N, C-alpha and C positions, 0 to 999 in steps of 0.2 A: 089198239086198244094196246097192243103191245110197246108203242113206241112210248106210252105216256107212261107204263112203266117201266120201262128202262129209266125215263125224264127223273119222273116225284124217285125212282132211288136214287139215281147220282144228286137231287136235290140236299135227299136226307143226310146222304152222305158228309158231303160239301159242309150244311150245318151243322152237322155234329163234331167236325174239327172245330168249329167255327166256334161252337156252344162251349166245349170240353177248355176252352183257353180262355174265352170272359167268364166260366162258372168259374173258377181255376181264384180268378183275380179278386171277383164279388168276393168270395170264399174271402179269402187271406181283407180285405176291405172291409168286411165286418165282425167279421174277427176284432181289428183291429181299432172298431171303432168302439167294438163294447168291452171289451177289457178296457178301451178308456175312457169310456161314459163308465162303466163301475167304481176303476177309483182311480180318479179325476185329477190324471197325469196326464201330458202327450211325451215328454223327456221320458216317464215310463215306461210308458209303453211304447216308446222308440228301442227302446237297450232290452227289452225283456219279450216281447211278443214281435215285432218287426224285425228284430233282424232274426228271427225260429222262423217266421214267413219270407222272409229275405230266403235260406236257406234250403228251403223245403223247396223254393220254385226254384231256383237255379237249378234245385238235383231235377225238376220237373223239368225242364230246359224249356222257361217260359220268359219273355224277354222280356231284362231286368228296366227299362223300364218303367214295362208293364208290371211290374213288380211295385217299383219305386215309387210309382203315383197310388195305386189300390193303398198301399201301407200306409202312405203318409197322409193320406185325404182321409181311411179308416183317423187315426189316431188323430187331426183335429177333428175332421168333427165331432167323432167321440169328446174331444176335448170340449167344445163349444156344446156337446149335449147336455154336460153334467155340472149337476149342481152341486156337487162338492171341489168342481173346479175352482183355484185360488183366485183365474185372470174370471169366472164370473162373478163369484163373490165380490172382488172386486172394481169391476164394473154394478152392482146396487149398492153396492156403499158410496160410492162418486154422484149416483148420479140422482138418489134417496132423498128426497126434499125435507 
């Protein structure tokens, strides 16, 4: 029974480290996608929230490749889902019958 307790503590500690890094990058993804969805632009979000998220993430010691992936994917995901996006409006106007 004691060995089970040690194993579960070891697994919990290992998962805690991995979850912290993954949750931080997913928070950056959500922040960028929400802002991009609300204002309808990907370049404006990259210039504002993208720079902020990269700076905070580098100060936290997160790998810049993970940060860049989370920020860029959040920016373009929010832009494509936004009804105010100019690219979405252009596509609806071009495909209208």
